[in-house]
N, C-alpha and C positions, 0 to 999 in steps of 0.2 A: 504494500500500500504506500503510495507516494506521500511524503510529508508536505502538508500545505504550506504555502508561503506565509510568512508572518509579517505583520506590520511592524514598523519601527517601535511603536508603543509596546507591543508584545515582546520584542527582542530586548527592550529595556527591562521589562519584568523578568525575563529569563536570566539576564545578567545579575539582577538583584537576588534571584533565587540561588544562583551559583555561589554568590558571596555570603548568603545567609548562614549564620552559625547557630541560631536557636529556632525553636518552633514558634516562639513569639514573633520573631522577625518574619517567618513564613506566613503567619496569620495576618500580619500587617500587609504583606504583599497580596495575599488572597483578598483582603478587603479592598485594596486598591484596584485589583482586577475586577471585582464586583462593581465598584464605582464606575470604572471605565465602560463596563458592559451596560450599566444603567444609563449612562450618558450617551450610549450608542457610538462610543469612540472605537470599540473593537466589536467583532462579531462573536456570536455565541460559540462557534466552532473554535475561534482563536482562544477564547476564555477557557473552554473545555480542555484544549491542548495544553495551555499554560497550567491549568489546575492539575492535570494528570502529572505533569513534570514536577510541579510543586509537591504533590503527594509522594512521589518517588523520592524526592529530596528529604521530605519529612521522615521517611522510613530510615534514613541513614543517621538521623540525629538522635541523641539521647533523650529520654523522657517518655512518659506514657500519655502525654496530652494528645488530644485529637485536633488536627488542623482542619478547619472547615473551609473548603474551597469548592468552586464549581469544578467538579470532576466526576468521573465514573464511580470512583470510590465513595464520594460523598453521596451520590445518588443511591448507592448500595447501602450506605450507613443509614440513610433515612428510611429505607425499606426495612432494614434490620431493626431499627428503633421502633417502627410501627408494629412489627411482630412481637417485640419484647414488651410492648406497652402494658399488656395484661399480666405480665410476670411469668408467662409460660411460653416456651418455644416448643411447639408440638412437632411430631414427625412430619406431618403434612406441611407445616410452615418451613421446616428444614428442606424438604424437597423443592418447595417454591423458591427458597433462597438459593439452592443449588442451581436452579434454572436461571435465576437472575444473575448469579456469578458467571455462569457460562456465557450469557448474553453480553455482559459488560466486560468480560475478560478479567475478572477478579480471581486471583489465585486462592487456593485453600489456605496458604500461609497468611495472605492478606486478610482473609475472612477470620481466621483464628485470632490474629493480632487485634483486629477491630472489635471482635466479640469480647475479648479479654479487656480491652480499654473501656468498652461500654459497661461491662459487668463491674469493673472497678469503680467507675463513676456512680453507678446505681448503688453499689454497696456503700460508698461514702454518703449517699443520700438516705441510707437506711432501707432501701428497697431490696427485695429478693427476687430472683429469677429461677424458675425450674426449667431445665432443659431435658426433654425426653430423648432417650436413646433408642436406637433400633435394635430389635432382637429378631432372630430368625423366626419365621412364621408370621411376621408383620405386626406383632404386638409392640406397643411402645411402653417403656418403663421409665421411671424417674431415676 
């Protein structure tokens, strides 16, 4: 798949991403990209491309904070949060999440990392989540 040409504004954001040393700096860049998109200075595809690069950079930095940016991973995070909202992640929801991961190109490692980050946040808030496991024969257990 060919890489789309990027505007000068997006290339400026990319150079900031490369220089960023903390997830806080990346979050500031993500907010700037969102503002550029809101003002229609960049296209959604450019914002999505920059956001995906930003998320990859966030994976290399220390800390368990989640960086919120326009990206495939953020779209998946919102879906995951929706399924976790009731405090139970059923086997059916896990199958739907697997399909969403496949569609968006989210790896199992990215899923596990994101799930652990969300569970850590929810635990800090005093919430609990039950995740059902698969068992042969199709029955789900906690």
